[in-house]
C-alpha positions, 0 to 999 in steps of 0.5 A: 142514156138518151134512149133511157130518157126518151123511154122514161118520158114516154112512160111519164106521158102515158101515165099522165094520160091514163090518169087524166082519163081516169079522172075524167067524168064518164060520158056513158049517156053520150056514147049510147046509141038509142034507136029512133023508135025508142028515142020517140017513145021515150020522149013522149013519156018523159014529156008526160011524166016530167012535163018538159020538152026540147024547147025548155031551157037547161036550168028548166029541165034540171029543175023538172028532172030534180037534178041534185048536182047540176055541174055534174049533170052538165059534164055528162051532157058534154057541156062546160059546167062553169059556163053559166051562159049555157044555163038559159039555152034550150035543149034544141040549141044545145043539140041535146035530146030530152032523153039524153038529159034524162040518161045523164040525170040517171048516170049522175044519181046512180052511176048507171043508166036504164040502157046499161047492161046488167054486169055494168050495173053490178060492177058500178054498185059493187054487188054480186052479179048472181045475187043481183039476178036472184033479187030481181027474180030472174030465172036461172041466176047462174047462166050468163045470158042476162049479163049483157041485157040492159035494164030497160029490156028487162023492164027495170028502172035505175030507181028499182035497182037501187032499191034492191041495192039498199036492201042487199046493203041492209042485209050484207052483214048476214050475207057475208056471214053466211058466206064466211060460214059456207067457206069455212065448213067447206074447208073444214070438210075438205080437211076432214076428208083429207085426214081421213084418207091419209089415216087410211093409207097406212093399210096399203103398206101393211105387212102380210101375216106370217104363214103358219108352218105346215110341219112342227118339228121338235129340237130332237127331230120328232114330229109335233104337228102337221097339216092334215092335207100333207102327204106322208111322204113330204113329212118323211122327206122333211124330217130326213132333210132336217136329220141330214142337215144336223149331221152335216153340222156335227161333221163340220164341227168335229173337222174344225176341232181336229184341225184347230191348234192349242194356243201356246205361250212362248214366254212360258215355253221359254222357261222350259225350252233351252234358249240361247239367250240364257248362255249369253247372259251367264257371267264368266268367272 
């Protein structure tokens, strides 16, 4: 009994931990490893594009990046959203680089970043990865060699992917209808081929055609027709065998008639024969 209680308690703790982990906001930008050379290059591009550096305060950076959900963005940076004292601190004091701030902004807006691999982007958008690769214009969309490649390595930005996703959503009805039609036609053709195969199976067990007799003899034992390839001796032997068979049948019939007894009725015979019961039934005078 104690073992069952302990096991149930452990399962409850495990389920609670999984639920808490599932409800936590993902911190993908914090876990991504960026080479120093790439980080320096991207920080220069960010400074020239958004006009901020690591000396700006957190609130100023959010305003420069046009962050829509400030608390969500702070949570992706690993900061406490309710702590307003952090808003006036610079990125340097908070230990946050400009590139990391940009990645957090991309993740809060799109659910992925420019460093996310293609398969994670497709899963985040609930979009078929093959269709995404086709819309991106990648060669050989069926191949999986692009699935682990990041958007940055393919010269794509999250904004470009979001635009492709909007086009896919606009055409999702026609895309779903085409997939449905292809599936229905495939099933119909498969059923048609199956029915044709089943209908032809009857020919596998077809009965052989009856073989025409080489010799035809009438009831009186006369030859009616014979194959021209047959030898005359064969015809004579067949007729002889037929006559012998008929003769043996006649002999058996005569033998049966000879040994068969005529049935008698004992009640009728009792009127003719002298039966002792008649004497016993006579009245004495």
